[in-house]
C-alpha positions in Angstrom: -1.4 -13.4 30.5 -3.3 -16.2 32.5 -4.0 -19.6 30.8 -7.8 -18.7 30.2 -7.7 -15.0 29.1 -7.6 -13.4 25.8 -4.9 -12.3 23.9 -6.0 -9.0 23.0 -6.6 -6.2 25.2 -9.9 -4.9 25.7 -8.9 -1.4 24.1 -8.3 -3.6 21.0 -11.6 -5.4 21.1 -13.1 -2.3 21.8 -11.3 -0.6 18.7 -12.0 -3.7 16.5 -16.0 -3.3 17.6 -15.9 0.3 16.7 -14.2 -0.2 12.9 -16.9 -3.4 12.6 -19.6 -0.7 13.3 -18.3 1.9 11.3 -17.8 -0.6 8.1 -21.4 -1.7 8.3 -22.5 2.1 8.6 -20.4 2.9 5.5 -22.2 0.0 3.3 -25.4 0.9 4.9 -25.1 4.5 3.5 -24.1 3.3 0.3 -26.5 0.7 -0.5 -24.8 -2.4 -0.1 -26.6 -5.3 1.3 -25.0 -7.5 4.2 -25.2 -10.8 3.7 -24.8 -14.3 5.9 -23.4 -17.3 4.1 -22.3 -20.4 5.2 -18.5 -21.5 6.2 -18.9 -25.0 5.2 -19.4 -26.6 1.5 -19.0 -29.6 -0.1 -16.4 -28.1 -2.4 -13.4 -26.2 -2.1 -11.2 -23.8 -4.4 -8.8 -25.3 -6.8 -6.1 -22.5 -6.4 -2.6 -24.0 -5.9 -1.8 -21.7 -3.2 -4.4 -22.5 -1.0 -5.1 -25.0 1.3 -8.4 -25.7 2.6 -9.0 -27.3 5.8 -11.5 -30.6 5.7 -13.9 -31.7 8.2 -16.0 -35.0 8.6 -19.9 -33.9 8.5 -22.3 -37.0 9.1 -19.4 -39.1 7.2 -18.9 -36.7 4.5 -16.1 -34.7 3.7 -16.8 -31.2 3.6 -14.8 -28.0 3.5 -14.1 -25.0 5.7 -14.2 -22.1 3.3 -10.9 -20.3 2.4 -13.4 -17.3 1.6 -16.9 -16.6 0.7 -16.5 -15.9 -2.5 -18.3 -18.6 -4.6 -21.4 -18.3 -2.1 -21.4 -14.4 -2.8 -21.1 -15.0 -6.4 -23.6 -17.1 -6.6 -26.4 -14.8 -4.7 -24.9 -12.1 -7.2 -26.0 -14.5 -10.1 -29.3 -14.8 -8.5 -29.8 -11.0 -8.8 -28.6 -10.0 -5.1 -27.2 -6.5 -6.5 -24.1 -5.1 -4.5 -23.6 -7.0 -1.3 -20.9 -7.6 1.4 -20.2 -10.2 4.4 -18.2 -10.3 7.4 -17.2 -14.0 8.0 -14.6 -16.2 9.6 -12.2 -17.8 6.6 -10.1 -20.6 7.2 -6.7 -21.8 5.1 -4.5 -24.5 6.3 -0.5 -24.3 7.0 -0.9 -20.7 7.9 0.5 -19.9 11.1 2.7 -17.3 12.3 3.0 -13.5 13.5 0.8 -12.1 10.4 -1.4 -15.5 9.8 -3.7 -17.8 11.5 -5.6 -20.8 10.0 -8.9 -19.1 11.1 -9.1 -15.5 10.4 -11.8 -12.5 9.9 -12.7 -11.3 6.8 -14.7 -8.6 5.0 -15.8 -9.5 1.3 -17.6 -7.1 -0.9 -19.3 -6.9 -4.5 -20.1 -3.6 -6.5 -21.9 -4.6 -9.6 -21.8 -2.3 -12.5 -18.4 -1.2 -11.8 -14.5 -2.1 -12.7 -11.4 -2.4 -10.5 -10.6 1.1 -10.9 -13.7 2.4 -9.2 -13.4 -0.3 -6.6 -10.0 1.3 -5.8 -11.9 4.1 -4.9 -14.5 2.5 -2.8 -11.7 1.0 -0.8 -10.1 4.6 -0.3 -13.7 5.6 0.8 -14.2 3.0 3.0 -10.8 3.6 4.7 -11.5 6.9 5.3 -14.9 6.1 6.9 -13.1 4.1 9.6 -10.6 6.8 10.6 -7.6 6.5 8.2 -6.4 9.9 7.0 -3.1 8.8 5.5 -3.0 9.3 1.9 -3.1 6.4 -0.5 -0.7 5.7 -3.4 -1.5 4.1 -6.5 0.9 2.4 -8.6 1.1 -0.4 -11.3 2.7 -3.7 -10.5 5.3 -3.2 -13.6 6.4 0.5 -12.3 6.8 -1.1 -8.8 8.9 -4.3 -10.2 11.1 -1.9 -12.6 11.8 0.1 -9.9 13.1 -2.2 -7.2 14.4 -4.8 -9.7 15.1 -3.3 -13.1 12.8 -6.1 -14.4 9.7 -5.8 -16.4 7.6 -8.3 -14.7 5.0 -8.4 -18.0 8.1 -9.7 -20.3 10.8 -10.9 -18.0 11.8 -14.5 -19.1 11.2 -17.4 -16.0 15.0 -18.1 -16.3 15.8 -14.2 -15.4 13.5 -14.3 -12.5 14.7 -17.4 -11.3 18.2 -16.2 -11.6 17.5 -12.6 -9.9 15.9 -15.0 -7.1 18.9 -17.2 -6.9 21.0 -14.2 -6.7 19.4 -12.2 -4.4 17.8 -14.7 -2.1 19.7 -18.1 -2.5 16.7 -19.8 -3.9 17.7 -22.2 -6.5 14.2 -24.4 -7.3 14.1 -26.4 -10.4 10.8 -26.4 -12.6 9.5 -23.4 -10.6 6.7 -21.8 -12.4 7.0 -18.2 -13.4 4.1 -17.1 -11.2 6.2 -18.3 -8.1 9.2 -16.5 -8.9 7.2 -13.0 -9.4 5.7 -13.8 -5.9 8.9 -14.6 -4.2 10.3 -11.4 -5.5 7.2 -8.9 -4.7 6.6 -10.4 -1.1 10.5 -10.6 -0.2 12.0 -7.3 -2.1 9.1 -5.2 -2.5 6.3 -5.7 0.0 7.9 -4.6 3.0 8.7 -1.2 1.9 5.3 -0.5 1.0 4.7 1.5 4.4 2.1 4.0 3.4 -1.2 2.7 2.0 -0.7 1.6 -1.5 -3.0 0.2 -4.0 -0.8 -1.8 -6.5 -2.5 -2.6 -9.5 -2.7 -4.4 -13.1 -0.8 -7.7 -11.9 0.9 -9.8 -14.3 -1.6 -12.2 -16.6 0.1 -15.4 -15.1 -1.5 -14.3 -11.7 -5.0 -13.4 -13.0 -6.9 -15.9 -10.7 -10.7 -14.7 -11.1 -9.6 -11.3 -12.6 -10.3 -10.1 -16.5 -7.0 -10.1 -18.3 -6.6 -6.8 -20.7 -4.0 -5.1 -22.1 -2.2 -1.8 -20.7 -1.4 1.3 -22.3 1.9 -0.4 -23.3 -0.3 -3.3 -24.9 1.1 -5.9 -22.4 -1.6 -7.9 -21.1 -2.4 -7.6 -17.3 -4.8 -9.1 -14.6 -7.3 -6.3 -14.0 -7.0 -6.9 -10.0 -5.2 -4.9 -7.2 -3.9 -5.5 -3.9 -3.9 -2.8 -0.9 -0.8 -2.8 1.1 -0.1 -0.7 4.2 3.0 -1.1 6.7 4.6 -3.9 4.6 1.4 -6.3 4.9 -0.8 -7.2 2.5 -4.4 -6.4 3.3 -6.9 -6.8 0.5 -7.2 -8.2 -2.8 -9.5 -7.0 -5.6 -10.8 -8.1 -8.9 -12.3 -6.9 -12.0 -14.4 -9.9 -11.8 -14.3 -12.8 -15.0 -17.7 -13.3 -16.0 -17.3 -15.8 -18.8 -18.1 -19.3 -17.5 -16.1 -21.1 -19.9 -13.0 -19.3 -19.4 -13.5 -19.8 -15.7 -13.9 -23.4 -16.2 -10.6 -23.7 -18.3 -8.7 -21.7 -15.4 -10.1 -24.1 -12.8 -8.6 -27.3 -15.0 -5.3 -25.2 -15.2 -5.0 -24.8 -11.7 -5.4 -28.7 -11.3 -2.8 -29.2 -13.7 -0.4 -27.2 -11.4 -1.6 -28.9 -8.4 -0.9 -32.4 -10.1 2.4 -31.1 -11.1 3.1 -30.0 -7.5 2.3 -33.5 -6.2 -1.2 -31.8 -4.7 -4.6 -33.3 -5.0 -6.5 -32.0 -7.7 -9.8 -30.3 -6.5 -13.4 -31.1 -7.7 -14.4 -27.9 -9.4 -17.8 -26.6 -7.4 -20.6 -27.4 -9.9 -23.1 -25.0 -8.1 -20.3 -22.1 -8.6 -19.9 -23.0 -12.4 -23.9 -23.4 -12.6 -23.9 -19.9 -11.4 -21.5 -18.3 -13.9 -23.3 -20.3 -16.8 -26.6 -18.7 -15.8 -24.9 -15.2 -15.7 -22.7 -13.2 -13.6 -23.3 -9.4 -13.6 -20.7 -7.1 -14.6 -18.9 -6.4 -11.1 -15.9 -5.8 -9.1 -14.9 -7.3 -5.8 -12.4 -7.3 -3.1 -11.7 -9.5 0.2 -9.9 -7.7 3.0 -8.3 -9.3 6.2 -9.8 -7.6 9.3 -7.2 -8.8 11.5 -4.4 -7.6 9.5 -6.1 -4.3 9.2 -6.5 -4.0 12.9 -2.9 -4.8 12.9 -2.0 -1.8 11.2 -4.5 0.4 13.0 -2.8 -1.0 16.1 0.7 -0.6 14.7 1.3 -4.2 16.1 3.4 -6.8 14.3 1.7 -9.8 15.8 -2.3 -10.6 14.9 -2.8 -12.6 18.2 -3.0 -8.7 19.6 -5.7 -7.7 17.8 -7.8 -11.5 18.2 -9.7 -12.3 21.2 -8.1 -15.8 21.4 -5.5 -15.6 18.7 
């Protein structure tokens, strides 16, 4: 490859353009409005696992958004009804064969539905872009039990830590339960999810911006799901939390966790919280990594192969 040329070949770029056209057609046919939102804002997320890139704008610190979520929920609160956007998102400290600090994201919200209905929407979208493999749908609990013998909803932190030490040689003191679950799932379970798979009902400690409800066994679960394909996580969907007070509490808990991990606390976005207090409609939303989707469609393990300049 010459020094100025693209990292993806033109057949990949043509396929990418065709996929974007089909995505837009799917949402047009289903009466979902395309919106354009900023990638710069005065505030960023409190999530302990996400690092935002900051820039100076006329002497003021602003953040490149890790996702368009806050802006889109402000539109929902203002009465937009179902919406989607295709946007660039930015996350610091993410670079490798499956990651880039700048990447393309499709995010959409459907009003009046829950996470189970949104899972069917994902399958419909996948079919519209030519994915003809059958989707598997399985709970996080069943997958975790199958591969580890542990119930992720009731396993104690020390049990999860012992599993990581014995299987991966990891011994990190004072590590939260959620991190141990992430390590086990990403290292031991995720690579085995080769068929298109929707994993639902995550542990409640990983609720993020999703509602928490009880499953059929009475265990509290986060009503969210993730789409995996060819061992890659492609998308993260939620039955969205609409309670502003609970949302503020979760942001505060995030900041406490950040401080414990020697990370700076983040100022909570007052515009987003105001939108929540005004009233977010009943909805479910999902963010899909378009570059990773293209990796699966082209069966490549290097994200640079699907980006014009990766």
